[in-house]
C-alpha positions, 0 to 999 in steps of 0.5 A: 331326521328320525333320531330315536330309531322309530319305525322307518318313515315316521314323520316328525315335527316338534309339538311347539310347531302345532302350538303356533299353528293352533294359536294363530287359528284361535286368534282368527276365530276369536278376537279376545285371544291375545298373547304375551311372551318372555322374549322367546317368540320364535322358540315357542312358536308364538311368533306366528300369532305376533306376525298375524295380530301385532296389536294383540301381542305383548312382549313382556321381556325376560320377566316370567313373573310379570308375564303371568301377572299380566296375563291374569290382568288381561283375563280379568278384563275378559281376554283369553291370554296365551302366555309362552316361555320355557317351561324351566321358567314358566312355571318353573320360576313363577309358580307362586304368581300362577298359583295366586293371580291365576288359579286362586282367582280362577282366571282362564290364562293359558300357560304354555311351557316350551322346551320341556322334558328330555327332548330339550337335549343339549340345553342341559339340567337348568333348562331341561325341566322334568318337574312341570307336570307335578307342579301344575297338576297339584294347583287347584283349577289348573287344567294340565295338557301334554299332547302326543304330537304336533297335530294334537298340540294344534288341536289342544290349543284350539280347545284351550282357547274355548276352555273357561279354566286356567290351562297349562300346555307342555311342549317339546323342543326337538321333532317327535313322531307324528301319530295322529291325523286331522281326524283323530279325536281330542277333547280336554279331559279324555284319554284314548285307547290307541291300541287294544290288548288283553295282557297289559295296559301301557299308559302313556302321555306326550311323546312317550305314546310313540314309544309305547306304540313301537313297543306293542310291535316288540311285545307282539313278537313275544306273544304279549298283547298290549293295550296302549292308552294315550293320556293327553290330559293329565288333569282332569284325568279320564279315570273311566278309561284308565280304570276300564283298561286296568280291570281288563288287563290286570297290569299297568305300566305308565311312561312319561318323559318327566319325573315319575314323582307327581307325574302321570304315574303318580296320578294313575297310581292314586286312581288305582289305589283308590278304585282298583288296586292293580300291579303297576310300574312307573317309567320315567325320570326317577328322581334325577335332574336332566343333563346335556346329550341328544334325545337319543342318548337321554332316552337310552340313559333313562330307559325310556326306549321301546326296547325298555318298555318291552323289558319292563312289561316282561318284568311286570307280567313275571311279578304278577305271575308270582303273586 
């Protein structure tokens, strides 16, 4: 069901589904890939790996701090552990253990935070974590990945299995639009221009890239050529692609379904401030907790729909013209 009123016929699937497929494939390709979960195998879709490789799976139970420390121990013994839970609890509950046992020791543990962002919907404020990007981005050695759709989540999972660093993968609960194909490139640390334009750079991550692509159509009706830069890797950030787009258009709008404090918008602002000061607007959740509601209701409330992007672009360009 296309609950967010994107283009008719848009195919939808939860990003967590792509992770499940990707992890099973990673396990087929490398016998050192192992997995552990905090009693949420079906919800996080790590169940596909469990069924295929029961001898390489550990059910930790509802003990997220133990989950990541077991992962660190497995990594120290040469394994490639994927550990999954809801993002509200991992990294929300076990951040110190991630910091000390994984990042400080630079262990290649792959932390999978499911049910992150506004697509968590009715689960409400306790489970609707919006701070995870900021929490993980600040950790030394940590790679932070926010796939745009389920196909990209599958590719990201395979790439993570081959990456020697600690990784964090952010996944959504409900179905979101599929934008990419099997042939769309993905590489950790790379951003991609999904639509070229000359008037404004819309820099998006995760599920918000679909909204940005819909906004491009609305802006075209207004005579505005918007460029969309999709950023599936928040850290390390592809500064070259972002700076090239910003210098081309002279106006930047970022969008994410997360706190704008410390998230993608903050990361882009840091890069621009130090290298190419540019007029900019951040869109996301502005210093508020989540609440219960459908994804449609929540995106409407926080002004993250394509029509809202259109309005913000107009305001940004108007501000630029009066500088």
